[in-house]
DRENDO-1510 file (C-alpha; in Angstrom, 1 decimal, always signed):
<recs>
REC; n; res; u; v; w
REC; 1; MET; +0.0; +0.0; +0.0 .
REC; 2; ASN; +1.2; +3.5; -0.8 .
REC; 3; LYS; +1.8; +4.9; +2.7 .
REC; 4; ASP; +1.7; +8.5; +1.8 .
REC; 5; LEU; -1.7; +8.9; +0.2 .
REC; 6; LEU; -2.5; +11.8; +2.5 .
REC; 7; LYS; +0.4; +14.2; +1.9 .
REC; 8; ASP; +0.3; +15.9; +5.3 .
REC; 9; TYR; +0.4; +12.5; +7.0 .
REC; 10; SER; +4.0; +11.4; +6.1 .
REC; 11; SER; +4.7; +8.0; +7.6 .
REC; 12; ASN; +8.4; +8.8; +7.8 .
REC; 13; ASP; +8.0; +11.3; +10.6 .
REC; 14; THR; +7.7; +10.7; +14.3 .
REC; 15; ILE; +4.5; +12.2; +15.5 .
REC; 16; ALA; +3.3; +13.4; +18.9 .
REC; 17; ALA; +0.1; +14.9; +20.4 .
REC; 18; ILE; -1.7; +15.5; +23.6 .
REC; 19; ALA; -4.2; +12.6; +23.9 .
REC; 20; THR; -6.4; +14.0; +26.7 .
REC; 21; PHE; -8.8; +16.8; +26.8 .
REC; 22; PRO; -7.0; +20.2; +26.8 .
REC; 23; ALA; -8.0; +21.4; +30.2 .
REC; 24; SER; -6.7; +21.4; +33.8 .
REC; 25; SER; -7.3; +17.9; +35.1 .
REC; 26; ALA; -5.8; +15.2; +37.3 .
REC; 27; LEU; -4.0; +13.5; +34.4 .
REC; 28; GLY; -2.6; +14.4; +31.0 .
REC; 29; VAL; -1.3; +12.0; +28.4 .
REC; 30; ILE; +1.0; +12.6; +25.5 .
REC; 31; LYS; +1.5; +10.0; +22.7 .
REC; 32; ILE; +4.5; +9.6; +20.5 .
REC; 33; SER; +4.7; +7.2; +17.5 .
REC; 34; GLY; +7.5; +6.6; +15.0 .
REC; 35; LYS; +11.1; +5.5; +14.6 .
REC; 36; LYS; +12.4; +8.3; +16.9 .
REC; 37; ALA; +9.8; +7.8; +19.7 .
REC; 38; VAL; +12.1; +5.8; +22.1 .
REC; 39; HIS; +15.2; +8.0; +21.3 .
REC; 40; ILE; +13.2; +11.1; +22.1 .
REC; 41; MET; +12.1; +9.7; +25.4 .
REC; 42; ASP; +15.6; +8.7; +26.2 .
REC; 43; ARG; +16.7; +12.4; +25.8 .
REC; 44; ILE; +14.0; +13.9; +28.1 .
REC; 45; PHE; +13.1; +11.2; +30.6 .
REC; 46; MET; +15.0; +10.5; +33.8 .
REC; 47; PRO; +13.9; +7.1; +35.3 .
REC; 48; LYS; +14.0; +6.8; +39.1 .
REC; 49; LYS; +16.1; +3.6; +38.7 .
REC; 50; ASN; +19.2; +4.1; +36.6 .
REC; 51; LYS; +18.2; +2.2; +33.5 .
REC; 52; GLU; +18.6; +2.7; +29.7 .
REC; 53; ILE; +15.1; +3.4; +28.5 .
REC; 54; LYS; +16.1; +2.2; +25.0 .
REC; 55; LYS; +16.6; -1.3; +26.3 .
REC; 56; VAL; +13.5; -1.8; +28.4 .
REC; 57; LYS; +10.9; -4.4; +27.3 .
REC; 58; SER; +7.6; -3.6; +25.5 .
REC; 59; TYR; +4.5; -3.2; +27.6 .
REC; 60; THR; +6.4; -1.9; +30.6 .
REC; 61; LEU; +5.7; +1.1; +32.8 .
REC; 62; HIS; +8.4; +3.4; +34.1 .
REC; 63; TYR; +8.4; +6.0; +36.9 .
REC; 64; GLY; +10.6; +9.1; +36.8 .
REC; 65; TRP; +10.8; +12.7; +35.8 .
REC; 66; ILE; +10.7; +14.7; +32.5 .
REC; 67; ILE; +13.8; +16.8; +32.4 .
REC; 68; ASP; +14.4; +19.9; +30.4 .
REC; 69; ARG; +18.0; +19.4; +29.4 .
REC; 70; THR; +18.2; +22.3; +27.0 .
REC; 71; ARG; +19.2; +24.7; +29.9 .
REC; 72; ASN; +20.8; +24.2; +33.2 .
REC; 73; SER; +19.7; +25.8; +36.5 .
REC; 74; LYS; +21.6; +29.0; +35.6 .
REC; 75; GLY; +19.8; +29.3; +32.3 .
REC; 76; LYS; +22.8; +28.4; +30.2 .
REC; 77; ALA; +22.6; +25.9; +27.4 .
REC; 78; GLN; +24.0; +22.4; +28.2 .
REC; 79; SER; +27.1; +21.6; +26.1 .
REC; 80; LYS; +27.2; +18.5; +23.9 .
REC; 81; ASN; +30.2; +17.1; +25.7 .
REC; 82; LYS; +28.2; +16.6; +28.9 .
REC; 83; LYS; +26.2; +13.7; +27.5 .
REC; 84; LYS; +27.9; +11.2; +29.8 .
REC; 85; GLN; +27.1; +13.4; +32.8 .
REC; 86; ILE; +23.5; +13.6; +31.7 .
REC; 87; GLY; +23.4; +9.8; +31.8 .
REC; 88; SER; +24.2; +9.9; +35.5 .
REC; 89; TYR; +20.7; +11.5; +36.0 .
REC; 90; GLY; +21.8; +14.1; +38.6 .
REC; 91; GLU; +19.7; +17.3; +39.0 .
REC; 92; LYS; +22.5; +19.1; +37.2 .
REC; 93; ALA; +21.5; +17.3; +34.1 .
REC; 94; GLY; +18.6; +19.8; +33.7 .
REC; 95; ASN; +15.5; +21.2; +35.2 .
REC; 96; ILE; +12.8; +18.8; +36.4 .
REC; 97; VAL; +9.5; +19.6; +34.6 .
REC; 98; ASP; +7.2; +17.0; +36.1 .
REC; 99; GLU; +6.9; +13.6; +37.8 .
REC; 100; VAL; +5.5; +11.1; +35.2 .
REC; 101; LEU; +4.9; +7.5; +34.2 .
REC; 102; VAL; +6.1; +6.4; +30.8 .
REC; 103; SER; +4.5; +3.5; +28.9 .
REC; 104; MET; +6.7; +1.7; +26.3 .
REC; 105; MET; +5.0; -0.2; +23.4 .
REC; 106; LYS; +7.5; -1.3; +20.8 .
REC; 107; ALA; +6.8; -2.2; +17.2 .
REC; 108; PRO; +5.0; -4.1; +15.9 .
REC; 109; TYR; +2.9; -4.7; +19.1 .
REC; 110; SER; +1.3; -1.2; +19.5 .
REC; 111; TYR; -1.7; +0.8; +18.3 .
REC; 112; THR; +0.2; +2.0; +15.2 .
REC; 113; LYS; +2.5; -1.0; +14.8 .
REC; 114; GLU; +5.3; +1.5; +15.3 .
REC; 115; ASP; +7.3; +2.3; +18.5 .
REC; 116; VAL; +4.8; +4.1; +20.7 .
REC; 117; VAL; +5.5; +5.9; +23.9 .
REC; 118; GLU; +2.9; +7.4; +26.2 .
REC; 119; VAL; +3.7; +9.9; +28.9 .
REC; 120; SER; +1.3; +10.3; +31.8 .
REC; 121; SER; +1.9; +13.5; +33.6 .
REC; 122; HIS; -0.1; +15.8; +35.9 .
REC; 123; GLY; -2.9; +17.5; +33.9 .
REC; 124; GLY; -2.1; +21.2; +34.1 .
REC; 125; MET; -2.1; +22.8; +30.7 .
REC; 126; LEU; +1.2; +24.5; +31.2 .
REC; 127; VAL; +3.0; +21.4; +32.2 .
REC; 128; ILE; +1.6; +19.2; +29.5 .
REC; 129; ASN; +2.3; +21.7; +26.8 .
REC; 130; LYS; +5.8; +22.1; +28.2 .
REC; 131; ILE; +6.4; +18.3; +27.8 .
REC; 132; LEU; +5.0; +18.3; +24.3 .
REC; 133; GLY; +7.3; +21.2; +23.4 .
REC; 134; LEU; +10.3; +19.3; +24.6 .
REC; 135; ILE; +9.2; +16.2; +22.5 .
REC; 136; LEU; +8.8; +18.4; +19.4 .
REC; 137; ARG; +12.1; +20.0; +20.0 .
REC; 138; GLN; +13.8; +16.6; +19.9 .
REC; 139; GLY; +12.6; +15.9; +16.4 .
REC; 140; ALA; +8.9; +14.9; +16.5 .
REC; 141; ARG; +6.2; +16.8; +14.7 .
REC; 142; LEU; +2.6; +17.6; +15.9 .
REC; 143; ALA; +0.2; +14.9; +14.7 .
REC; 144; ASN; -2.6; +15.7; +12.4 .
REC; 145; PRO; -6.3; +14.8; +13.3 .
REC; 146; GLY; -6.6; +11.0; +13.3 .
REC; 147; GLU; -3.0; +10.4; +12.3 .
REC; 148; PHE; -2.3; +7.7; +14.9 .
REC; 149; THR; -5.3; +5.7; +13.7 .
REC; 150; TYR; -4.3; +6.4; +10.1 .
REC; 151; ARG; -1.0; +4.8; +10.8 .
REC; 152; ALA; -2.7; +1.8; +12.4 .
REC; 153; PHE; -4.6; +1.6; +9.0 .
REC; 154; ILE; -1.7; +2.0; +6.6 .
REC; 155; ASN; +0.4; -0.5; +8.7 .
REC; 156; GLY; -2.3; -3.1; +8.4 .
REC; 157; ARG; -3.5; -3.4; +12.0 .
REC; 158; ILE; -7.1; -2.3; +11.1 .
REC; 159; ASP; -9.1; -1.6; +7.9 .
REC; 160; LEU; -11.3; +1.4; +7.1 .
REC; 161; ILE; -14.4; -0.3; +8.5 .
REC; 162; GLN; -12.7; -0.7; +11.8 .
REC; 163; ALA; -11.2; +2.8; +11.7 .
REC; 164; GLN; -14.8; +4.1; +11.4 .
REC; 165; GLY; -15.7; +1.9; +14.3 .
REC; 166; ILE; -13.0; +3.6; +16.5 .
REC; 167; LEU; -14.5; +7.0; +15.7 .
REC; 168; GLU; -18.0; +5.7; +16.6 .
REC; 169; VAL; -16.7; +4.3; +19.9 .
REC; 170; MET; -15.4; +7.7; +20.8 .
REC; 171; GLU; -18.6; +9.5; +19.8 .
REC; 172; ALA; -21.1; +7.0; +21.1 .
REC; 173; LYS; -24.0; +8.7; +22.9 .
REC; 174; THR; -25.7; +5.6; +24.3 .
REC; 175; GLU; -24.8; +2.1; +25.6 .
REC; 176; GLU; -26.3; +0.6; +22.5 .
REC; 177; ALA; -24.3; +2.8; +20.2 .
REC; 178; LEU; -21.2; +1.9; +22.1 .
REC; 179; LEU; -22.0; -1.9; +21.9 .
REC; 180; LEU; -22.5; -1.7; +18.1 .
REC; 181; ALA; -19.5; +0.4; +17.5 .
REC; 182; SER; -17.3; -2.0; +19.5 .
REC; 183; ARG; -18.4; -4.9; +17.4 .
REC; 184; GLN; -17.4; -3.0; +14.3 .
REC; 185; LEU; -14.0; -2.2; +15.8 .
REC; 186; LYS; -13.6; -5.8; +16.7 .
REC; 187; GLY; -13.8; -6.7; +13.0 .
REC; 188; GLU; -17.1; -8.6; +12.7 .
REC; 189; PHE; -18.3; -6.7; +9.6 .
REC; 190; SER; -14.8; -6.7; +8.1 .
REC; 191; GLU; -14.7; -10.5; +8.4 .
REC; 192; ASN; -18.1; -10.9; +6.6 .
REC; 193; LEU; -17.1; -8.5; +3.9 .
REC; 194; VAL; -13.9; -10.5; +3.3 .
REC; 195; LYS; -16.0; -13.6; +2.9 .
REC; 196; VAL; -18.3; -11.9; +0.4 .
REC; 197; ASN; -15.2; -10.5; -1.4 .
REC; 198; ASN; -13.6; -14.0; -1.6 .
REC; 199; LYS; -16.7; -15.6; -2.9 .
REC; 200; LEU; -17.1; -13.0; -5.7 .
REC; 201; LYS; -13.3; -13.2; -6.4 .
REC; 202; ASP; -13.6; -17.0; -6.9 .
REC; 203; ILE; -16.5; -16.5; -9.3 .
REC; 204; PHE; -14.6; -13.8; -11.2 .
REC; 205; ILE; -11.5; -16.0; -11.5 .
REC; 206; LYS; -13.6; -18.8; -13.1 .
REC; 207; VAL; -15.4; -16.4; -15.4 .
REC; 208; GLU; -12.2; -14.7; -16.4 .
REC; 209; ALA; -10.4; -18.1; -17.0 .
REC; 210; ASP; -13.3; -19.2; -19.2 .
REC; 211; LEU; -13.1; -16.0; -21.1 .
REC; 212; GLN; -9.3; -16.0; -21.6 .
REC; 213; PHE; -8.8; -19.8; -22.0 .
REC; 214; PRO; -12.0; -21.2; -23.5 .
REC; 215; GLU; -10.0; -24.2; -24.8 .
REC; 216; ASN; -9.5; -25.5; -21.2 .
REC; 217; GLY; -13.2; -26.3; -21.0 .
REC; 218; ILE; -13.7; -24.9; -17.5 .
REC; 219; GLU; -17.3; -25.6; -16.5 .
REC; 220; ILE; -19.3; -22.6; -15.3 .
REC; 221; SER; -22.8; -23.1; -13.9 .
REC; 222; PRO; -24.9; -19.9; -14.5 .
REC; 223; ALA; -27.4; -21.1; -12.0 .
REC; 224; LYS; -24.8; -21.5; -9.2 .
REC; 225; ILE; -23.2; -18.2; -10.0 .
REC; 226; THR; -26.6; -16.5; -9.9 .
REC; 227; ARG; -27.3; -18.0; -6.5 .
REC; 228; GLU; -24.0; -16.8; -5.1 .
REC; 229; VAL; -24.3; -13.3; -6.6 .
REC; 230; ARG; -27.8; -13.0; -5.2 .
REC; 231; LYS; -26.6; -13.9; -1.7 .
REC; 232; ALA; -23.8; -11.4; -1.9 .
REC; 233; LYS; -26.2; -8.7; -3.1 .
REC; 234; LYS; -28.6; -9.4; -0.3 .
REC; 235; TYR; -25.9; -9.1; +2.3 .
REC; 236; ILE; -24.7; -5.8; +0.8 .
REC; 237; ASP; -28.3; -4.4; +0.6 .
REC; 238; ASP; -28.9; -5.4; +4.2 .
REC; 239; LEU; -25.8; -3.4; +5.2 .
REC; 240; ILE; -27.1; -0.4; +3.3 .
REC; 241; LYS; -30.4; -0.6; +5.1 .
REC; 242; THR; -28.8; -1.0; +8.6 .
REC; 243; SER; -26.3; +1.7; +8.0 .
REC; 244; ALA; -29.2; +4.1; +7.6 .
REC; 245; GLU; -30.7; +2.8; +10.8 .
REC; 246; ALA; -27.3; +3.1; +12.5 .
REC; 247; ASP; -27.4; +6.8; +11.7 .
REC; 248; VAL; -30.5; +7.1; +14.0 .
REC; 249; ILE; -28.6; +5.3; +16.8 .
REC; 250; ARG; -25.5; +7.5; +16.2 .
REC; 251; GLU; -27.1; +10.9; +15.7 .
REC; 252; GLY; -30.4; +10.7; +17.3 .
REC; 253; ILE; -33.7; +12.2; +16.2 .
REC; 254; ASN; -35.7; +15.3; +16.8 .
REC; 255; CYS; -38.9; +14.8; +18.9 .
REC; 256; VAL; -41.3; +17.7; +19.3 .
REC; 257; ILE; -44.1; +17.9; +21.9 .
REC; 258; CYS; -46.9; +20.1; +20.6 .
REC; 259; GLY; -50.5; +20.9; +21.7 .
REC; 260; LYS; -52.7; +23.7; +22.7 .
REC; 261; ALA; -52.1; +25.6; +25.9 .
REC; 262; ASN; -52.6; +23.7; +29.2 .
REC; 263; THR; -52.5; +20.1; +27.8 .
REC; 264; GLY; -49.5; +19.3; +30.0 .
REC; 265; LYS; -46.7; +19.5; +27.5 .
REC; 266; SER; -44.1; +20.8; +30.0 .
REC; 267; THR; -45.1; +18.2; +32.6 .
REC; 268; LEU; -44.6; +15.4; +30.0 .
REC; 269; PHE; -41.3; +17.0; +28.9 .
REC; 270; ASN; -40.0; +17.0; +32.5 .
REC; 271; ARG; -41.2; +13.4; +33.0 .
REC; 272; LEU; -39.3; +12.2; +29.9 .
REC; 273; LEU; -36.2; +14.1; +31.0 .
REC; 274; LYS; -36.6; +12.8; +34.6 .
REC; 275; LYS; -35.9; +16.2; +35.9 .
REC; 276; GLU; -37.6; +19.6; +36.1 .
REC; 277; ARG; -36.5; +21.6; +33.1 .
REC; 278; ALA; -39.6; +23.4; +31.9 .
REC; 279; ILE; -41.7; +25.6; +34.2 .
REC; 280; VAL; -45.0; +24.0; +35.1 .
REC; 281; ALA; -47.9; +26.1; +36.4 .
REC; 282; GLU; -51.7; +26.0; +36.3 .
REC; 283; THR; -51.7; +29.2; +34.3 .
REC; 284; ALA; -52.0; +28.4; +30.6 .
REC; 285; GLY; -49.3; +29.6; +28.2 .
REC; 286; THR; -46.4; +29.3; +30.7 .
REC; 287; THR; -44.0; +28.1; +27.9 .
REC; 288; ARG; -43.3; +31.1; +25.7 .
REC; 289; ASP; -40.3; +29.7; +23.8 .
REC; 290; VAL; -39.0; +26.4; +22.5 .
REC; 291; ILE; -37.1; +24.4; +25.2 .
REC; 292; GLU; -34.5; +21.8; +24.1 .
REC; 293; GLU; -32.9; +18.9; +25.9 .
REC; 294; ASN; -31.4; +15.5; +25.1 .
REC; 295; ILE; -32.7; +12.2; +26.4 .
REC; 296; ASN; -32.1; +8.5; +25.7 .
REC; 297; ILE; -35.0; +6.2; +25.0 .
REC; 298; LYS; -34.1; +2.5; +24.7 .
REC; 299; GLY; -30.7; +3.3; +23.2 .
REC; 300; ILE; -31.8; +6.0; +20.8 .
REC; 301; PRO; -30.7; +9.6; +21.6 .
REC; 302; LEU; -33.6; +12.1; +21.2 .
REC; 303; ARG; -33.4; +15.8; +21.0 .
REC; 304; MET; -36.7; +16.8; +22.8 .
REC; 305; TYR; -38.4; +20.1; +22.1 .
REC; 306; ASP; -41.2; +21.5; +24.3 .
REC; 307; THR; -43.0; +24.0; +22.2 .
REC; 308; ALA; -45.2; +27.0; +23.1 .
REC; 309; GLY; -49.0; +26.2; +23.3 .
REC; 310; ILE; -49.9; +29.7; +22.2 .
REC; 311; LEU; -51.7; +29.7; +18.9 .
REC; 312; GLU; -52.9; +33.3; +18.8 .
REC; 313; PRO; -50.0; +35.5; +19.8 .
REC; 314; ARG; -50.7; +38.6; +21.8 .
REC; 315; ASP; -47.3; +40.3; +21.4 .
REC; 316; PHE; -44.0; +40.1; +19.5 .
REC; 317; VAL; -42.4; +37.6; +22.0 .
REC; 318; GLU; -45.3; +35.2; +21.6 .
REC; 319; LYS; -45.3; +35.6; +17.8 .
REC; 320; LYS; -41.6; +34.7; +17.6 .
REC; 321; ALA; -42.2; +31.7; +19.9 .
REC; 322; LEU; -45.0; +30.5; +17.7 .
REC; 323; GLU; -42.8; +30.8; +14.6 .
REC; 324; LYS; -40.0; +28.7; +16.3 .
REC; 325; SER; -42.6; +26.1; +17.3 .
REC; 326; TYR; -43.8; +25.7; +13.7 .
REC; 327; GLN; -40.2; +25.5; +12.5 .
REC; 328; LYS; -39.4; +22.7; +15.0 .
REC; 329; ILE; -42.5; +20.8; +13.9 .
REC; 330; LYS; -41.4; +21.1; +10.3 .
REC; 331; GLU; -37.9; +19.6; +11.2 .
REC; 332; ALA; -39.2; +16.9; +13.6 .
REC; 333; ASP; -38.6; +13.2; +13.0 .
REC; 334; ILE; -41.4; +12.3; +15.5 .
REC; 335; ILE; -44.1; +14.4; +17.0 .
REC; 336; LEU; -46.1; +14.0; +20.2 .
REC; 337; LEU; -49.5; +15.7; +19.7 .
REC; 338; LEU; -51.0; +16.2; +23.2 .
REC; 339; LEU; -54.7; +16.3; +23.8 .
REC; 340; SER; -56.3; +16.8; +27.2 .
REC; 341; TYR; -58.5; +14.1; +28.7 .
REC; 342; SER; -60.1; +16.8; +30.9 .
REC; 343; GLN; -61.0; +19.2; +28.0 .
REC; 344; PRO; -63.4; +19.0; +25.1 .
REC; 345; LEU; -61.8; +18.9; +21.6 .
REC; 346; GLU; -61.5; +22.4; +20.3 .
REC; 347; LYS; -60.6; +24.1; +17.0 .
REC; 348; ASP; -57.0; +24.5; +18.2 .
REC; 349; ASP; -56.6; +20.7; +18.5 .
REC; 350; ILE; -58.0; +20.3; +14.9 .
REC; 351; PHE; -55.7; +23.1; +13.7 .
REC; 352; LEU; -52.6; +21.4; +15.1 .
REC; 353; TRP; -53.6; +18.0; +13.8 .
REC; 354; GLU; -53.8; +19.4; +10.3 .
REC; 355; LYS; -50.3; +20.7; +10.7 .
REC; 356; VAL; -48.8; +17.4; +11.9 .
REC; 357; LYS; -50.9; +14.6; +10.3 .
REC; 358; LYS; -48.5; +14.0; +7.4 .
REC; 359; LYS; -45.6; +13.6; +9.8 .
REC; 360; ASN; -44.6; +10.7; +12.1 .
REC; 361; THR; -47.1; +11.7; +14.8 .
REC; 362; LEU; -48.2; +9.9; +18.0 .
REC; 363; VAL; -51.5; +11.2; +19.5 .
REC; 364; VAL; -51.1; +11.4; +23.3 .
REC; 365; ILE; -54.2; +11.9; +25.5 .
REC; 366; ASN; -52.8; +13.3; +28.8 .
REC; 367; LYS; -54.4; +14.0; +32.2 .
REC; 368; ILE; -56.3; +10.7; +32.5 .
REC; 369; ASP; -56.2; +11.2; +36.2 .
REC; 370; LEU; -58.8; +14.0; +35.9 .
REC; 371; GLU; -62.5; +13.9; +35.0 .
REC; 372; LYS; -63.1; +12.9; +31.3 .
REC; 373; LYS; -64.4; +15.7; +29.1 .
REC; 374; ILE; -62.9; +14.7; +25.8 .
REC; 375; GLU; -65.4; +13.3; +23.3 .
REC; 376; PHE; -64.1; +10.0; +22.0 .
REC; 377; ARG; -66.7; +9.9; +19.2 .
REC; 378; LYS; -64.8; +12.8; +17.6 .
REC; 379; MET; -61.4; +11.0; +18.0 .
REC; 380; ASN; -61.8; +9.2; +14.7 .
REC; 381; LEU; -60.6; +12.4; +13.1 .
REC; 382; PHE; -57.1; +11.7; +14.6 .
REC; 383; LYS; -56.2; +8.6; +12.5 .
REC; 384; ARG; -53.3; +7.4; +14.7 .
REC; 385; PRO; -53.0; +5.0; +17.6 .
REC; 386; LYS; -53.9; +6.8; +20.8 .
REC; 387; ILE; -51.7; +6.6; +23.9 .
REC; 388; LYS; -53.5; +7.5; +27.2 .
REC; 389; LEU; -51.4; +8.7; +30.2 .
REC; 390; SER; -51.0; +11.0; +33.1 .
REC; 391; ALA; -47.7; +12.9; +32.9 .
REC; 392; LEU; -48.3; +14.3; +36.4 .
REC; 393; LYS; -48.8; +10.8; +38.0 .
REC; 394; GLY; -46.3; +9.0; +35.8 .
REC; 395; ILE; -49.0; +6.7; +34.4 .
REC; 396; GLY; -48.5; +5.2; +30.9 .
REC; 397; LEU; -45.0; +6.6; +30.3 .
REC; 398; ASN; -43.5; +3.1; +29.6 .
REC; 399; GLU; -46.1; +2.6; +26.8 .
REC; 400; LEU; -45.3; +6.0; +25.4 .
REC; 401; GLU; -41.6; +5.3; +25.3 .
REC; 402; GLU; -42.2; +1.9; +23.7 .
REC; 403; LYS; -44.4; +3.5; +21.0 .
REC; 404; MET; -41.8; +6.3; +20.4 .
REC; 405; PHE; -39.0; +3.8; +20.0 .
REC; 406; LYS; -41.0; +1.6; +17.6 .
REC; 407; SER; -42.1; +4.6; +15.5 .
REC; 408; VAL; -38.4; +5.2; +14.8 .
REC; 409; TYR; -37.0; +1.7; +14.7 .
REC; 410; ARG; -39.6; -1.0; +14.4 .
REC; 411; LYS; -37.5; -4.1; +14.9 .
REC; 412; GLY; -35.8; -3.3; +18.2 .
REC; 413; ILE; -32.1; -3.6; +18.9 .
REC; 414; ASN; -30.4; -6.9; +19.7 .
REC; 415; LYS; -26.9; -8.3; +19.6 .
REC; 416; LYS; -27.6; -10.0; +16.3 .
REC; 417; ASP; -28.4; -6.8; +14.4 .
REC; 418; ARG; -25.9; -6.0; +11.7 .
REC; 419; PHE; -25.7; -2.2; +12.2 .
REC; 420; LEU; -22.8; -0.7; +10.3 .
REC; 421; PHE; -21.5; +2.8; +10.9 .
REC; 422; LEU; -20.1; +4.3; +7.7 .
REC; 423; ALA; -18.8; +7.6; +6.5 .
REC; 424; ARG; -20.8; +9.3; +3.7 .
REC; 425; LYS; -18.4; +8.2; +0.9 .
REC; 426; GLN; -18.4; +4.6; +2.3 .
REC; 427; LYS; -22.2; +4.6; +2.0 .
REC; 428; ASP; -21.9; +5.7; -1.6 .
REC; 429; ILE; -19.4; +2.9; -2.4 .
REC; 430; LEU; -21.7; +0.3; -0.8 .
REC; 431; GLY; -24.5; +1.5; -3.0 .
REC; 432; GLN; -22.2; +1.2; -6.0 .
REC; 433; VAL; -21.3; -2.4; -5.1 .
REC; 434; SER; -25.0; -3.2; -5.0 .
REC; 435; THR; -25.5; -1.7; -8.5 .
REC; 436; CYS; -22.6; -3.7; -9.9 .
REC; 437; LEU; -24.1; -6.9; -8.5 .
REC; 438; PHE; -27.5; -6.0; -9.9 .
REC; 439; ASP; -25.8; -5.6; -13.3 .
REC; 440; SER; -24.2; -9.0; -12.9 .
REC; 441; LEU; -27.5; -10.6; -12.2 .
REC; 442; HIS; -29.1; -8.9; -15.2 .
REC; 443; TYR; -26.3; -10.1; -17.5 .
REC; 444; LEU; -26.7; -13.6; -16.2 .
REC; 445; THR; -30.5; -13.8; -16.5 .
REC; 446; GLU; -30.7; -12.0; -19.8 .
REC; 447; GLY; -28.1; -14.2; -21.5 .
REC; 448; TYR; -25.5; -11.5; -22.1 .
REC; 449; SER; -22.0; -12.3; -23.3 .
REC; 450; ILE; -19.7; -13.5; -20.5 .
REC; 451; ASP; -17.6; -10.3; -21.0 .
REC; 452; PHE; -20.3; -8.2; -19.4 .
REC; 453; LEU; -20.4; -10.5; -16.4 .
REC; 454; SER; -16.7; -10.3; -16.0 .
REC; 455; PHE; -16.6; -6.5; -16.2 .
REC; 456; SER; -19.4; -6.0; -13.6 .
REC; 457; LEU; -17.8; -8.5; -11.1 .
REC; 458; LYS; -14.4; -6.8; -11.5 .
REC; 459; GLU; -16.0; -3.5; -10.8 .
REC; 460; ALA; -17.8; -4.8; -7.7 .
REC; 461; LEU; -14.5; -6.2; -6.3 .
REC; 462; ASP; -12.8; -2.9; -6.9 .
REC; 463; LYS; -15.5; -1.1; -5.0 .
REC; 464; LEU; -15.4; -3.5; -2.1 .
REC; 465; GLY; -11.6; -3.0; -1.9 .
REC; 466; LYS; -12.2; +0.8; -1.6 .
REC; 467; LEU; -14.7; +0.1; +1.2 .
REC; 468; THR; -12.3; -1.7; +3.4 .
REC; 469; GLY; -9.2; +0.2; +2.2 .
REC; 470; LYS; -7.6; -2.6; +0.3 .
REC; 471; VAL; -7.8; -0.3; -2.7 .
REC; 472; THR; -7.0; +3.2; -1.3 .
REC; 473; ASN; -8.5; +6.5; -2.3 .
REC; 474; GLU; -7.4; +9.8; -0.9 .
REC; 475; SER; -10.9; +11.4; -0.7 .
REC; 476; ILE; -12.3; +8.4; +1.2 .
REC; 477; LEU; -9.4; +8.6; +3.7 .
REC; 478; LYS; -9.9; +12.3; +4.2 .
REC; 479; ASP; -13.6; +11.7; +4.7 .
REC; 480; ILE; -12.8; +9.4; +7.6 .
REC; 481; PHE; -9.7; +10.6; +9.3 .
REC; 482; SER; -10.5; +14.3; +9.2 .
REC; 483; ASN; -13.3; +13.6; +11.7 .
REC; 484; PHE; -10.9; +12.3; +14.4 .
REC; 485; CYS; -9.4; +14.5; +17.0 .
REC; 486; ILE; -5.7; +15.3; +17.2 .
REC; 487; GLY; -4.1; +12.6; +19.5 .
REC; 488; LYS; -6.2; +9.7; +18.2 .
</recs>
């Protein structure tokens, strides 16, 4: 593989970066990877025990101090002829910067398959930047976003599917998203794609052999090839479908609670959040703006919006609140339309229904703990399943959450689901693989020349190679690794 596809990610350099969040904290970690990693650490690290850091074993941890040897205690530069004195590790060797632990992971048994050194220091921004500066001064350069993971990829430790899995592990918002991302990182999908690739490759080799050497009399069974290509296409199509569903688990959806004034929108909003976020009062129209919060329902992150119940604004503030409410309704993936069990249906209820009936809407009848005044004979107008609850008493909330979940993802999430997190260009490639296999089936069933079949199979194999990174493409690599933080 060409190891310098991304020009700013030269594999010949030794790279370094702060791996922890840039803020004052208990601990800070700096990572170094490359040929000079161990040499650099030997120049700036003073172990408590007099040992040569270059000769220590891999997967070992060492306690000591980071030393600034560029200047002595009087502020004068150290001379080169004092190298042996430095090796004695006296304080005259330089100024102590911090007390640290150094982890050694030597090639090829490291994250990048290169020599990797991690320095764990105290987490103050001054000290951690000071240590990074010493490392850069000794010959390393600052790593680009995702460059450590990029090196893991180009050195063959992971493929692009697993690289995307690493990103998803870091960005997971729910336990379920983390579980699915860790499976992708582990290589489950990569293994299955390799099997699909190998099966198509075997078919292609036989077809190509028959095309190039017809005199050898290689037997090809169109029926068997058709079966195998169909199986491969079904697997690819399933991945396309579940990658779209994975986007819901990864990014979440917008859920808007709407209804006329005094239907209990804010009470329900607080109940779903499990905390008091919106002001609740007996006075109608308490909410005069859109309130936003994030929640997690059965593994799917939701951005919840509590909207103003004012439908006839009396002033500029209420007018702006109403405009924002309508905009959120327009953008919503799921809408909870609240009706009140204790109020007759009114024109405002009908007006809101007309606005949301073409959306993914659940009709919620709230306040069932109060006297019934709603006319159920008129409820046929609202052609959706009705969920009865009392947000105030906490009755019916489990049913509501179940219905909300199923309205987004109807199957449910279990460990056998093949959710695949992909970057945008990877999704495009997966669709192109499906198209190539569709063409192959068309050529087979319509009796086209074997040349057409060979061409479409070859194209499908090339696309699969791009998906996993066997065939590299600069734009795909940028699409993935540019989303990583510096230090990963």
